N, C-alpha and C positions, 0 to 999 in steps of 0.2 A: 756622156754629154757631147755635144755635137754642135753644129752650125746649121741653119736652115736659111733658104731664100725661095723666092717663086715671084713670077710674073704672070699677069692675064693681060693679054691684048689682042684685039681684032686688026690692029693696024700694021702689025709686023708679021712676017711669015714664020712659020714653025721653026724652020732653019735659023733665022734670026734671033728667035726666043730662045733657042737652045744654045747659040753661042753667047749671049749675052749671061744666060744663067751659069754656063760653065765658068765663065769669067768671075761671075758672083761667087762661086763656089769656092774658086781657087782664093778669092780675097778670104774665106773663112778657113783656110786650111789648119790656121794654130787652134782653132777650136775642134778641129776633128781630124788629126793628122794619120788615122789608121784607114781612111778609105772615103771614097765619094760617090756620088750617082746623082744622075739628072734623069728626069723622065718629062716627057711633054704629049700634049693631047692636041690633036689637029685643030679642036674647037678653039684654040688660043690661050692654053695654059701651058705653064712649064714649072716645075718644081725641081729644087736642088737641096742637096745635102751633103755635108761632110761629118765624117764618123770619129768619135773617140769610142772604141769598143770598151764596154764595162760588163754587160751581161750579154752571154752568147756570142762568143768572137767569131762565128763562122759567117762567111759571106752571105748565107741564107738569110742572116739577119740584117743585112744593109736596107738602107732606104735611098729613095722614096719606096715605100711599102705599100702593096694593094691588099685590100681586104679579099677574103676568098670567093665573095659574091661578084667581085669586079666593080663595085659601086664607089668605094671610097680609095683615094690615093693620099698617104700621109706622109709628110717629113715633119719630124719631131725630134725637139732637143729637151733634154732632161732625164729625169729618173721617176718612174711610177713606183712608189713603195708598197702600195696595195696590190700590185699585179698579180699576186699569187692568188689572194681571195678572189679576185674577179675573173682570173683564169678558172678557177675551180667552178665558180658560178656558171661560166660559159659552157664548161665541160660538161655540167650536169644537164645542161639543154641541148647536148649533142654536138658541140663545138670540137674540131679536131685541129690540133696545133702543130705547124711544121717546125717551129723553134722554140727556146726556151726564153725569147726577149719579152720585155715589157711593152716594146714597139707593136708586136704583132697582137698582144692582149689589146693594147689601146685601139687599134684600127679595127678589130673584130669587136670590140665593145661598142664603138661608134656605128659598125654596120648593123648590129643587133639593138641597141638600146637608143640610138640617137644622140645627138650632142648634149642637150640640157642633162639627161640622165648620166650620161658618162662623166661631165665635168662634176656634178654632185658626188660621184663616186671615186673620185681620184683623190688620192693622198701622194702627193710629191711636189717636185720642183719641175716645171714644164713650160714650154712654148711650142704650139704647133701650127702647122697650116694643113687643113683637111679639105681635099677637093672631093666634093659630090657629084660625080659623073652624071648622075640621073637628073638631078635638079639644076646642074650647072650652076653652083654656088661654091664658094670657097668661104671657109670657117677658120678664123684664127682666134687662139684663146692663149691665156696666160695664166701662171698659178696664182693660188692666193695670196701669196706675200710679196711676189715679184722677185723670185730669185733669177728666173731666167728672162732675159730681155726679148723684146720683140716691138720692131718698128713696121710702120706701114706709111702708105701715101700713094696720092695721085700723081703720075707723070703725063706730059703730053702724049704718050703713046698707050697708056693703060695703067693698072694697078700693081703696086710691087709691095713685098715684105722681107723682112730679113731679122736675122739675130743681131746684127749689127749695122750701124747706119752708114758705115762704109760701102756696104751691098748695095743700098739705096742710091748711092751716087754713082755706082757701077751703071745702073738702069737709067739715072737721070744726072748726067754729069754738070748740068747747068743749075742745078738746086742752088738757091741763093740763101745766104745766112741771115738770120732772124735778128734784129736788134733787141726785140723783146726778149728773146731767149738769151742773148748775151747779159742783158740786165739781170735776169733770174739768175745766171750763173755767176755773176759777180756777187750776188746776195748771198746765195745758199751754196756756193762751190761747186755746184752741178745743176744741169737744167732738168727740173722737176717734170714728171709725167703730168698731162699728156703732151706737153711741149717737146719739142727738139731743136738743135741748134739750126736747122734747116726749114725755110717756109715750106708750108705744104706737106712735110711729113710730121707723123706723130709717134708717141710711145703707146702701146695698149698699156691701159692702166691695170695694177695688179688685180686678181679676180674678177677680170671682164672678158667678154668674146666679143667678136664683130664679124659681120658677115657682108660679102661682096658678091653681088648677082650678076653674071655674066651677061645675060639677055638683056637686061634693063642697063646695065653699065652703072648700078648704084650701089653706094657703099650705105649700109645702114648705121645707126647710131652703135657705138659700143654699149654692151649690156653687162650689167654685174650680175654675177652668180654667186658671189659671196663678199661680205665685207666684215671685218674684225669685230666682234661683239662677245660678251661674257655668255657662257653657256647657260641654258636655263637654270641648271642646279649646281649651285657652287659646291665644288669637290670637296673631300676631306684629305688630309695631308697624304694619307697613304695613296689612295686614288691618283692624286696629282702626280706623285713620284713614280707610281707605275706607269702612268701616261708618258712620263720621260724616259723611263726605261724602255718602254715599247718603242719609242722614237728612234732612241739610239739604237736598238737591235734591228730596227728596219733598215737602218742606214750601213749597216755592217754586210750587207747582202752585195756580192760583187764576185766577179770572175777574174779579177786583177787584184795585184798588191794595193793594200789600204793602210793607211796610218791616220795621223791627227795633227793639227797645230796645236803647241802647248805653250802659252805665254806665262803661265803661272797664276793667272788670275783665277776668279771664282768660277766663270763659266767653261772656260777652256779645261779646268782641271776636273770639273765634275763630269764633263763628256768623257775625258780620258779615263777618269777612275770607273766611270760606267762600263765603258768599252772593255777595260781590262777584266771587270767583273763578270761580263757577258761571254766575253771570247774566250777561246782556247788557247790561242796563241799569244804570245807578247806583243803588245801594241808598238809600233813604231811611232814615235813622236819627234816633232821638228821645232826647233826654237831659233830665232835670230838674236844674237846679242850684240851691242853697240860697245864701242871703247869708250864712249861718254858716258859715265856712271849716272848722270841725272835721268838718261833715256834707256838705260840698261835692265831688262827684266830677266836675263838670262840665267843669273844665278838662282833667281826664285823658282824658274820654270827646272833647272837642273835638280834642285832639291825635292820639288814635286814628282820630278820624274824617277829620282831615286827611290823615295818612298814607296812609290805605285810600282816601281819594278818595270819600267818601260824600257824599249830599245831606243836610247834617245841620242839625236844627232842635234848637234848644235855646232854653228859657225858665228864667230865674232866678226863684224864687219867695220871697217873705218868709215870715217866721213867721206873718204875718196871713193869706197865702194858704193856708198849710198849716192853721192853726187853722179857717179858715173851712169845711173838710172836716168836722171833727169832729161836728157836729150831724146830718150827712148818715150817718153809719156805721150806726148802727141800722136805716137804710132799705136801704142797699147790701147788709149782710151779713144774711141770713135768720136767722141764729141768733147769738148772742153770740160776738164773734171780736176778739182783743187783740193780734194781732201788729201793732205800731204803724207797721211798713214799710207796712201798708197804705193809708196816707194818700198818700206820694208816689207808690205805684203806682198809685192813682186818678188823680193828676194826671198822670203821664206816658202813662196809657191815653188820657186826654182830650185831650192834646196830640197824640197818634199818630193818634186818630179824626179829625182835623179833615182829615188827608192820606190816610189809608189804612184799610182795613177788617180788613187782616191784619197782626199783626207777630209776629215772630219773638223768642225770649227766650233767654236761657243758663240758663233753670232746669231743675235735675236734674243739672248738672255736678259739683257737690259731693256729692252723695248716691252717686253711683256711682264716682267718681274721688277720694274721700275728700279733699273740700276745707274741711271743718270742723276748726277747731282740737280739737275734741273727738275726732277721728279720731286724732291725734296722742298726746293725753294720755290719753285712758280707757284704752287698753291698758296705758301705763305704770302708772297708778295701779292697775288692776286687778292686775298682776303684784306691784306693791308691798302688797296687801293679803294675798297669799300669803307673802310674805317677811317682813314685819314683825308683831308681835302687836298686838292691839288696842289696849291701853293706849298703846302707842309712837305709834300713828297718831291717837289722841285727843290726845296731847301736842303732836304735830305741828299738829293742827288749831289747839289753843289758841295755838301760837307765833304762828300766821299771823294770829291776832286781835291782837297786839301792835302798838299803833298806831304806834311807831317803825319797826318793820319795813316797814308799809304807806307811811309816808313815804318811806322808802329806794327801795321798788320803784317809786313815783310817779316819783321825781327821776331814776332809770334810764331810765323809760319816757319822759320827756320829752327826753332826749338821744336816744332813738331815733325820735322823732317819733311815738310811740304815744298816742292820746287817753287822758287821765288816766282817764276814765269807764270805758273799756274794762279798764283794769288793776283799777280796784277792784271792777267787776262780777266778772272774773274771780278774784279774789283770795276775794272772797265765795263764790263757786261751789266753788272748791278746798276751801274749809273745809268746806262740807259733803259735798263728795264722799269725803273721807278717812273719813269716818264711816259709809260703806258697806261691805258686806261680800261684795258678789257683782256680776258685770258687769250683769245686769237692772236692779238697783236702783241702780247707777253711771249706767246710761243713762237710766233714767227721772228719775233726780236731775238730771242734765245739762240735760235739757229741760224741767225743771219751775221754777216760779216759787215754789212751796211744797209742802212735804211733808205739810202737814196742812190742805188747804182746808175740810174738814168743821168745823175751829175757828172759820171765818169764818161760817158759814151757821147760821140759827136752827132749819131743820128736821133733824131727824136724817136722816144719810145711810148708806144701806146700803154694803156693800162691793160694788166693780163690778170684776169680771175683766177685765183687760188682756190680750189675746191677743198672743202672743209667737212668731210662727213663726221668727224670725231667731236664736231661742237655740238653735237645733238644731246650730250649728256651732261647734268650739273654737277657730277662727281669729279672734283678738280683732279686728283689722282689718276681716276681712269680715263678722263680727257687727255692727259699727258701722255699716257700709254698709247691710247688710239691714235693720238697725232704722230707718235713717232712711228708706230706700225703703218700708217698710211703714207706717211711724207718721208721722215728722215731715213728710215730703213731702207725702203725700197729705192730712193732716189740718191743715196750717199752709199751707205755701208754696202749693200748688195751689189751695186755698180762696180765699187771698188773691188770687192772680192771675186765678183764673176770675171771682170777683164784681165784682173791679175793673175788668177789662177788658169784661166782659158788661153792667156797669152803664151802660156807653156805647155798645154795640153794636160792640165791637171783638173780633175772634179772636185769641188768643193761641196761638201754637204753638211747640214747642220741641224741637229735634232731639236733645237729651240724653236725652229720654224715650222715644225710640225703643227697643222692648224688645229687638232685636236687638242694639243698643248696650250696653244696659244688660246683658245677659247675658255679653257678651264683656268689659266692662268689669270685671265682678266676677270672671272668671276670669284677668285680666290679673295679672303678679306684683305684689307688694306694692311692690318698689322702682319701679314706674311709676307708684304713686300716692303715696307719702309719702317725703321726703328730707329733707335737712339744712334746705332753706329752706321747707318746709311740705309741702302736700298737691298734688294734681293735677299730678305730675312731668311725665307724658307730654304733658298738654295744654299745659304751658310750653314744651316743645320744639317742638310743632308751633306754637304762636304766635310763637316767636322765628323761624320762617322767614318770618314774616309781618310782624312789628313789632319794633323795637329793645326789647329787655326792659325798659328804663328807663320805658317807657310802660304797663307793666302790673305789673310787679314792686313791690307795695306793700301796705301792711297791709289786710286785707279790713275794708270799713266796712259793708256790709249794709245800705244805702238806710235808715240809722238818722235818727230825729227826736230832739230834744232833750226828752225826756218829763221828765227830772229837773228841768229849768229851768222847764219849762211850768207842772208842778203845783205849783212855789212862785211862778209869777208869772201869765201871761195866763189859764190855766185853773183858778187857783186858786177863785175865786168859783163857776164851774160845778161843779167838783168838790164842794165842800163842800156845795152845794146838793142834790147827788145824795146824798153820803154821810149827810145830815141829813135827807133826804127819805122820803115815804112808802115808797117801793118797800125803801128800806134797813132801815126800821124793820119792814117784812114779811118781809124774806128774810135779814138779815144778825143775827149773833149780837150782842147789846148790847155796845157799846164796844170791840168786836175790831177792826173796820175804823179807827174813829176814833183809836185808840192808834197804828195804824200810820201815819196821816196825820199826828198830832202829832210822832212820832218823824222823819218825812220833813220836816215844816217846819221842825223845829228843827235839822235836821242831824245829829241823833244817829245815825240810820241811813238808808240809801238804799234805800226801797222802791217806787221808781216804776213797775217792772213789774209786780209784786202791785197795785199801786193801780191800774193802767190796766186790768188784768183785771176788778178790783171795778166800776169806772167803766163800762167796756164791757158788764159784765153789767147794772147797775144801768139805764145808758142804754137798752139792748134792753129791759128789762122795762117801762120807762116808754113807749117806743113802741109795743110790741107786745102788752101785756097790758091796755088800755083803762085 
């Protein structure tokens, strides 16, 4: 895992481009603490790289790396899990390799097969910049699911790209914040691709590549090479399980210590159980526990680890430990980001990094195997929208606002050991969903914290088009999975994990994000995904063969933190200073945020999620805008 960056410019000298790129690589040291390199071409190209050594730790495997024919120069971030088979293919054609790295396989495959064929054959997580010295073109590409980030854009002096947005600011310090991106962030907790917080810069969408031509100075339109879709032939259960096990096995290849995150939930437990079964050594597992029982999953993870026989490490953190991370968030996340599970994710990454350099996770299981509550409820609500007239749905929404009904549901939830906070949050969400009229609006509302973010901002906000390839199918369950794979997963979950893990030089790998597994899972019958007891039916069946069901059959918690309480307690002073500070007066509509704050403080309404979005935006602006 690494950091990459680069610039193309005919307006600056090679020496100036080199100095800028050296500064940019230093800004990425956290992603690659084991080494760095800068290469420049007198034509006006400079590429940078910082290295986290995982495969072939020798300096010969460093980057930027040249193909043996001298035509291609590559700066690459990620892991190619199919590199061994690709290497064998090239060796059969006469190729001779200097290293055992996947980087060399990638650059030589580009040299012999070209970009399109290379992307078709890659299995892994990656983002790269490849300079074709013969055609004088730069090619950028990002992996299919969006595990590795890649930003790009034009500056007054040329074209730039990098693993993190902070790099582009090195090349273009005058970049201006986009009000439209602020609105998107307030709605979704993050800025979804292809947008970024800065005007003129973009994220390359997952499964896409883009070309920049030095001679014409033109940037092509990003082109897709893969989009999530069911495989042509539905798999049988054994085939699907074998595909999962192959995905786990591929992610165990490493020349450095390797372990796994273990929450005790279905996905991470299944990954760890499979690692333990496939590997020859005892798996190192890591868990964060909380002193607050409502949020603590450590006991379940400990029992899972004991049953599987892993080498388990656990630390219990206090509210003060969690709160101590808050000031670091605008530095760790290169643009505003407000999924509050970022805090425990940072802590568990730091814990794991003390012992290992690579950690496997269960990320991606919910999206492909229908593990979220919305996979169960949104299809039902969508069907209800067609069965009942609008006035009836509005009346039902109003009924759900009845205080006595809420109290009754809370009492019922307590008897079933469901957290009260989850019942109230879900009830609020259901009220808004009943006012939607079609599935796209249902989905967007389900993953939103507000439908009108522009009302909170001082600057006028233009309409922003949100792309929706997932709207092509009529299967409502499949539609939801595709939406999560293309929107929620890359823009929220994978941003959270990438920045949290890479902030301490830890590589996170997820078998569930193997694209072969994703395609087969999408083609699997609905009965393998959703049932009477929730989603991920087939994963539960597999895990039952490894663990007693009582160890993993429990309500989903999702690495939550007590934002509601924090904003009325230990974070109150910090939050009020931001909401009444200079950035708030510059960016927020007068009185709008403070009214949300007043309602939250008095208990009239619970606005902790939306307030956290606002606070993360303001904290980021305070840290990054001088």
